[in-house]
Backbone bond lengths (Angstrom), bond angles and torsions (degrees), N, CA, C in turn:
res aa  C-N    CA-C-N  psi(-1)  N-CA   C-N-CA  omega(-1)  CA-C   N-CA-C  phi
1 K - - - 1.450 - - 1.536 109.19 -
2 R 1.262 117.08 131.58 1.476 122.27 -177.96 1.501 109.07 -80.18
3 H 1.336 116.78 143.09 1.420 122.63 177.54 1.572 109.56 -120.54
4 H 1.320 115.34 160.99 1.450 119.18 178.23 1.563 106.38 -67.90
5 P 1.298 114.73 148.62 1.534 118.34 -177.07 1.520 113.87 -59.70
6 L 1.341 115.02 -25.42 1.506 118.12 178.42 1.532 112.99 -89.39
7 D 1.268 118.54 -4.53 1.434 122.87 178.01 1.553 108.51 -72.85
8 L 1.412 114.93 113.65 1.485 118.42 -178.89 1.536 110.16 -86.28
9 N 1.346 115.52 -35.73 1.437 116.89 -172.01 1.567 107.99 -165.21
10 T 1.266 114.70 166.99 1.541 120.85 179.48 1.493 108.56 -124.80
11 L 1.364 119.08 128.81 1.378 120.16 171.75 1.520 110.01 -82.40
12 K 1.316 114.95 133.26 1.514 122.16 -176.33 1.493 109.34 -120.82
13 G 1.334 113.81 159.66 1.436 118.30 168.30 1.538 112.63 133.38
14 H 1.258 121.30 -24.63 1.416 121.56 -178.22 1.554 110.09 -77.97
15 G 1.278 117.31 148.60 1.480 122.16 -177.44 1.512 115.20 -103.50
16 D 1.351 113.50 7.51 1.500 115.47 -177.02 1.557 103.56 -157.38
17 I 1.372 115.83 -164.26 1.463 123.28 -175.26 1.516 108.61 -70.54
18 V 1.311 117.34 133.22 1.479 123.46 173.07 1.526 106.08 -78.46
19 T 1.360 116.07 123.22 1.501 121.76 -174.58 1.495 110.99 -104.60
20 G 1.333 122.45 -15.45 1.390 124.88 -178.82 1.443 116.64 -156.26
21 V 1.362 119.72 145.38 1.464 123.12 -177.90 1.512 105.64 -140.11
22 C 1.322 115.30 141.07 1.481 121.73 179.51 1.522 110.65 -152.18
23 F 1.380 116.87 122.72 1.404 118.24 171.66 1.502 112.49 -73.31
24 L 1.329 120.66 141.15 1.429 120.31 178.21 1.499 110.11 -80.59
25 P 1.316 123.72 156.73 1.412 127.17 -175.11 1.560 113.61 -54.09
26 N 1.288 117.73 -31.91 1.474 120.12 177.14 1.499 114.13 -74.07
27 A 1.285 119.54 -5.18 1.469 127.37 178.94 1.572 112.57 58.64
28 Q 1.321 117.49 11.14 1.417 122.44 176.04 1.479 115.47 -104.16
29 S 1.333 117.10 0.99 1.439 125.65 -177.83 1.499 112.20 -140.29
30 L 1.327 117.85 152.69 1.415 124.57 179.79 1.575 110.15 -134.83
31 A 1.243 116.55 123.85 1.459 123.97 -178.63 1.544 108.08 -96.70
32 T 1.352 118.39 133.99 1.444 122.59 -179.72 1.519 108.57 -130.22
33 A 1.343 117.33 142.95 1.386 123.14 174.56 1.532 108.03 -114.61
34 C 1.359 116.30 144.08 1.524 118.53 -174.97 1.521 107.76 -137.99
35 A 1.361 111.96 151.76 1.421 121.70 -178.75 1.561 110.92 -64.57
36 D 1.361 118.64 -12.63 1.420 122.50 -179.69 1.555 110.88 -77.77
37 G 1.340 116.37 -2.94 1.486 119.47 177.42 1.513 111.38 92.31
38 V 1.308 119.92 19.11 1.440 123.15 -175.55 1.516 109.30 -127.47
39 V 1.347 113.17 137.57 1.475 121.27 172.11 1.539 105.89 -110.21
40 R 1.308 116.44 132.61 1.426 119.37 -179.93 1.570 106.77 -121.49
41 I 1.367 113.72 146.42 1.457 121.47 175.01 1.608 105.17 -119.54
42 F 1.293 116.90 107.65 1.428 122.66 -177.30 1.518 109.20 -92.54
43 K 1.265 118.94 132.09 1.466 127.07 173.54 1.560 107.87 -84.52
44 L 1.297 115.02 119.78 1.458 119.57 -174.43 1.510 110.50 -107.51
45 D 1.285 117.83 48.23 1.430 123.77 179.68 1.569 113.49 -58.67
46 D 1.262 114.78 -43.77 1.485 121.71 -177.48 1.541 109.36 -134.92
47 A 1.326 113.76 109.02 1.456 119.50 -178.06 1.518 116.54 -62.12
48 L 1.376 115.61 -20.69 1.432 119.80 176.40 1.530 117.08 -93.15
49 S 1.319 115.06 2.84 1.448 121.78 -177.97 1.533 109.94 -60.19
50 K 1.375 114.58 144.60 1.438 118.35 176.54 1.523 113.97 -69.18
51 S 1.303 115.63 -29.61 1.497 119.36 175.97 1.522 109.38 -146.80
52 F 1.296 117.40 144.46 1.436 122.87 -179.01 1.576 110.32 -102.13
53 K 1.273 116.93 138.40 1.410 121.43 168.15 1.526 111.94 -67.23
54 F 1.344 117.50 145.87 1.419 120.44 -178.05 1.492 112.02 -151.41
55 L 1.293 115.30 151.17 1.443 123.95 172.99 1.532 107.82 -100.16
56 R 1.312 117.87 127.15 1.435 121.85 -178.15 1.537 107.52 -104.03
57 I 1.416 115.64 128.58 1.453 118.54 176.25 1.552 107.28 -117.41
58 N 1.308 118.48 113.61 1.466 122.27 179.53 1.529 107.16 -86.22
59 L 1.355 114.19 129.35 1.457 119.98 176.93 1.474 108.52 -82.03
60 P 1.399 117.60 161.41 1.459 118.63 173.58 1.531 113.97 -55.91
61 A 1.392 116.14 155.72 1.462 117.85 -175.24 1.576 107.61 -54.28
62 G 1.303 113.48 138.38 1.436 123.37 177.04 1.556 114.14 86.25
63 G 1.404 115.82 -3.85 1.455 121.53 178.03 1.487 111.96 -71.55
64 H 1.311 117.67 127.50 1.463 121.71 176.50 1.563 109.24 -131.15
65 P 1.352 116.18 96.40 1.454 119.31 -175.49 1.554 109.16 -68.41
66 I 1.283 114.67 143.31 1.475 120.21 175.89 1.484 112.12 -113.27
67 A 1.308 119.18 -10.10 1.432 125.77 175.20 1.538 111.64 -155.21
68 V 1.352 115.93 165.92 1.396 120.83 174.67 1.537 109.92 -140.69
69 A 1.304 116.15 142.18 1.472 121.49 179.95 1.538 106.68 -145.70
70 V 1.363 112.05 157.15 1.461 118.89 -178.91 1.547 110.11 -119.97
71 A 1.343 117.03 142.25 1.489 121.19 179.95 1.488 107.16 -133.43
72 D 1.309 114.51 162.54 1.502 123.67 172.52 1.513 112.56 52.84
73 E 1.354 116.59 51.97 1.461 120.62 174.66 1.529 112.36 53.43
74 T 1.309 117.78 46.80 1.472 128.28 174.31 1.510 114.54 76.08
75 S 1.294 119.58 9.81 1.395 117.07 177.71 1.573 115.27 -87.03
76 S 1.313 115.81 -6.50 1.451 123.28 174.45 1.483 110.74 -136.62
77 V 1.351 116.05 134.75 1.453 122.10 179.13 1.537 106.46 -123.47
């Protein structure tokens, strides 16, 4: 699959449409919300990494996040 020349990497892992994206205040992490009911927080330590570490937060059954935001210096998502 061809990528744009400015595309450094692709975040993978969600099983449905990503509905929200938010950089954390430290600019080293990115939070994403997905229609599959999962919020992920990706560690962006190295933009050229083959895979990024992430924290997976499963929402209660039937939860479909439409946005994601961070508060209190990343202690609340």
